[in-house]
C-alpha positions, 0 to 999 in steps of 0.5 A: 694204670701205666706207671709214668717215668720220672720225666713224664711225671715232671712235665705232667706236673708242669702242665697240670699246675703251671707256674704260680705267678700272680702279678699282672697288668692293669688298664689305665686307672680312672682319673683320681679325685682331688682328695686322693691326689693330695693324700700323703704317702703312707697315710691310712684313710680309715674310710678305705679300711672300713670299706674293705672290711664291709666288703669282706663281711658281705662276702662272708655272708654269701652262701653261694655265688658264681664269679667269672673273671677276665684276668691279665698277668705280666710275665717278666722275661729274664731280660726284663721284657714283659709279656701279657698273659690272659686267662678266663676264670669261672668260679662256683662256690657253695659255702662252706664246703663246695668249690669248682674253679675252671681256668682257661688260657693259651697254655692250660685248661685246668679244673679244680673240684672240691667236694668237702673231703677231697680236692682234685686238679685236672689238666684237661689238655694233658688229661692228668689229674691229682687228688688229695685229702682236703680240710672240711671248709673252703676257707681252710682249703685255701690255707692248706693248699698254700702252706702244704703244696704251694698251690694258690687257688685262682681268686682265693682272696675272695675267701680270705677277705673278712677273716683274720687271714686277710691281713688288713693290719699289714696295710701301710697306706690306704686311700679312697681314689673316688667313684667310677664305673666298671663295666657299667656298675658304679663303684668306689675305687680304693688303693692300698699299699703293703710290704712288697705290694701295691693293690687296688680294688673297685667295690660296688656301691650300694647294698652289694659291696662286691669287688668288681676289679682288682689290680695287684702290682708287685713292688719287689720286682723292678719291672713292677709286673701287674695282675688285673682281674675284672669280676662278673658276679652271679649271686643265684647260680644253679648247680647240684652236688655232681657239679663239684665231683670229679669223674675221670674221663677216658684215658685220664692218668692219676699223678701225685702232688708233691708236698713242699718242704716244711722250711720252704717258707 
């Protein structure tokens, strides 16, 4: 394999991994009910927390699933102007140790493959890939990538809800906004606030409490950029072991993922 020059590797890393900005814009929120409108600031509704925990418990009970997400992110320019960026995410998981995530947008087409031993990230348009040793479960993988490489997997919160890493205790305000629909599915709309973030989740009503829509607003930025994801679920996906394995395509060049300094966080 040809040796890559320093600048070539640098730009390859940008093309492969992109910039990790995960705050994005929402569509208008459904009309709130009177109870939500009257809720006092920094009031934690136990029912909203219970619904969040129930959703997390249900997600942790799933053995395999596929989620397709239409996402929108606000990118804030240096002068404060906001630009919307749209992406499509296709996530397939077989728990506890298989994951495939494909992200496609105007700038990048990335594929994350985890086979229980290694994680490979492939930038299809530039044909660069990187492989690192990985922990034995998806849950541990999510944490290790964030801590060691500053890489946040798309929709990684789906693997954190219902665990001690969900940080439900950090919630300072929680309210039940009321019932509404997301793409024809009846949901209950909840709003939460914690340090630096406002976030909302629409949870499917009934026996399958799945998150159907998510909005995250970054409060630490005066522009209040938002991230929006609308989720479509398949709880009986078809796949085989090869689905999670990476076979380098012709001409693909391997690069390394740099670890972030130990004191970076």
